[in-house]
C-alpha positions as CSV (number, residue, x, y, z in Angstrom):
1,X,0.0,0.0,0.0
2,X,2.8,2.4,0.9
3,X,4.5,1.8,-2.5
4,X,1.2,2.6,-4.3
5,X,0.9,5.8,-2.4
6,X,4.4,6.8,-3.2
7,X,3.9,6.1,-6.9
8,X,0.6,8.0,-7.0
9,X,2.2,11.0,-5.2
10,X,5.2,10.9,-7.5
11,X,2.9,10.9,-10.5
12,X,0.9,13.8,-9.2
13,X,4.0,15.8,-8.4
14,X,5.3,15.1,-11.9
15,X,2.1,16.3,-13.5
16,X,2.2,19.5,-11.4
17,X,5.8,20.2,-12.4
18,X,5.1,19.4,-16.0
19,X,2.1,21.7,-16.1
20,X,4.1,24.5,-14.5
21,X,6.9,24.1,-17.0
22,X,4.4,24.3,-19.9
23,X,2.9,27.5,-18.4
24,X,6.4,29.0,-18.1
25,X,7.2,28.2,-21.7
26,X,4.0,29.8,-22.8
27,X,4.8,32.9,-20.8
28,X,8.3,33.2,-22.2
29,X,7.7,32.5,-25.9
30,X,6.9,35.6,-27.9
31,X,5.3,35.3,-31.3
32,X,7.3,36.5,-34.3
33,X,6.4,39.8,-35.9
34,X,5.8,40.3,-39.6
35,X,6.3,43.6,-41.2
36,X,4.7,44.4,-44.5
37,X,5.7,47.4,-46.6
38,X,4.3,48.7,-49.8
39,X,6.7,51.4,-51.1
40,X,5.4,54.0,-53.6
41,X,8.5,54.6,-55.6
42,X,8.9,57.8,-57.6
43,X,12.4,57.2,-59.0
44,X,13.0,53.4,-59.5
45,X,16.6,53.7,-60.7
46,X,17.9,55.8,-57.7
47,X,15.7,53.8,-55.3
48,X,17.3,50.6,-56.4
49,X,20.8,52.0,-56.7
50,X,21.0,54.1,-53.5
51,X,18.5,52.7,-51.0
52,X,17.9,49.0,-51.5
53,X,21.4,47.7,-50.7
54,X,22.0,49.6,-47.4
55,X,18.4,48.9,-46.3
56,X,18.8,45.1,-47.0
57,X,22.1,45.0,-45.2
58,X,20.6,46.8,-42.1
59,X,17.8,44.2,-42.0
60,X,20.2,41.3,-42.1
61,X,22.6,42.9,-39.6
62,X,19.7,43.3,-37.1
63,X,18.3,39.8,-37.4
64,X,15.4,40.4,-39.8
65,X,14.5,37.8,-42.4
66,X,13.2,38.5,-45.8
67,X,10.2,36.4,-46.6
68,X,9.0,38.0,-49.8
69,X,9.9,41.0,-51.9
70,X,8.8,42.2,-55.3
71,X,5.8,43.5,-57.2
72,X,2.6,42.7,-55.4
73,X,-0.7,41.7,-56.9
74,X,-3.7,43.7,-55.6
75,X,-6.5,41.3,-54.6
76,X,-8.9,43.9,-53.2
77,X,-9.1,47.4,-52.0
78,X,-7.2,50.6,-52.9
79,X,-3.6,49.9,-52.2
80,X,-0.6,52.0,-53.3
81,X,1.3,50.8,-56.4
82,X,4.9,49.7,-55.7
83,X,7.1,46.9,-54.5
84,X,5.9,44.8,-51.5
85,X,8.4,43.6,-48.8
86,X,7.5,41.1,-46.1
87,X,10.0,40.8,-43.2
88,X,10.0,38.5,-40.2
89,X,11.4,39.6,-36.8
90,X,11.7,37.7,-33.5
91,X,9.7,40.3,-31.7
92,X,8.3,43.8,-31.9
93,X,11.3,45.0,-29.9
94,X,13.7,43.6,-32.5
95,X,11.8,45.3,-35.3
96,X,11.8,48.6,-33.4
97,X,15.5,48.2,-32.7
98,X,16.2,47.8,-36.4
99,X,13.9,50.7,-37.4
100,X,15.6,53.1,-34.9
101,X,19.1,51.9,-35.7
102,X,21.6,54.5,-37.2
103,X,22.2,52.1,-40.2
104,X,18.5,52.0,-41.1
105,X,17.9,55.6,-40.4
106,X,20.7,56.6,-42.8
107,X,19.2,54.3,-45.5
108,X,15.7,55.6,-44.8
109,X,16.9,59.2,-45.2
110,X,18.1,58.3,-48.7
111,X,15.0,56.2,-49.5
112,X,12.6,58.9,-48.6
113,X,14.0,61.0,-51.5
114,X,12.7,58.3,-54.0
115,X,9.8,56.6,-52.3
116,X,6.9,56.9,-49.8
117,X,6.9,54.0,-47.3
118,X,3.6,52.4,-46.2
119,X,4.4,50.0,-43.4
120,X,2.4,47.8,-41.0
121,X,3.5,45.1,-38.5
122,X,1.4,42.2,-37.2
123,X,2.1,39.5,-34.6
124,X,2.3,36.0,-35.9
125,X,1.2,32.9,-34.1
126,X,2.9,32.0,-30.8
127,X,5.7,29.5,-31.7
128,X,4.5,27.1,-29.1
129,X,0.9,27.2,-30.5
130,X,1.5,26.9,-34.2
131,X,-2.3,26.4,-34.5
132,X,-3.9,29.8,-33.7
133,X,-7.1,28.0,-33.0
134,X,-5.6,25.5,-30.5
135,X,-7.2,27.0,-27.5
136,X,-10.5,27.9,-29.1
137,X,-13.6,26.2,-27.6
138,X,-17.0,26.2,-29.3
139,X,-20.0,27.4,-27.3
140,X,-21.3,23.8,-27.1
141,X,-17.9,22.7,-25.6
142,X,-18.2,25.4,-23.0
143,X,-21.7,24.4,-22.0
144,X,-20.7,20.7,-21.7
145,X,-17.7,21.5,-19.5
146,X,-19.5,24.2,-17.5
């Protein structure tokens, strides 16, 4: 009987420790951030020659990752015409660190001579929960579980 109690208590303690570890991982993991830019370019030649290379270098030097770049295809709405760039960052803090860096600010100063930048950032799914619907419960599930 004493052995069974010890095993049961050990299993319970393991479950509690495991649950706490999972909660800690959820609290620590930050979702990646995606930045989307649609740049309205007024002078394509100078934009490409003077801005693109230093801007790309600053992204790479600050941990950003290019996911897509090139002409976009409008699906709906009134969007500006111009190249579309999608970047991935580890966090909003990383994106802001790059955006405020002297390297990017110098490139931006050049780029603003030849383009208007339309930029938005959005959080991606939490890396632990690759399925953004993982914790969703239907109203029927909520009624059944109380």
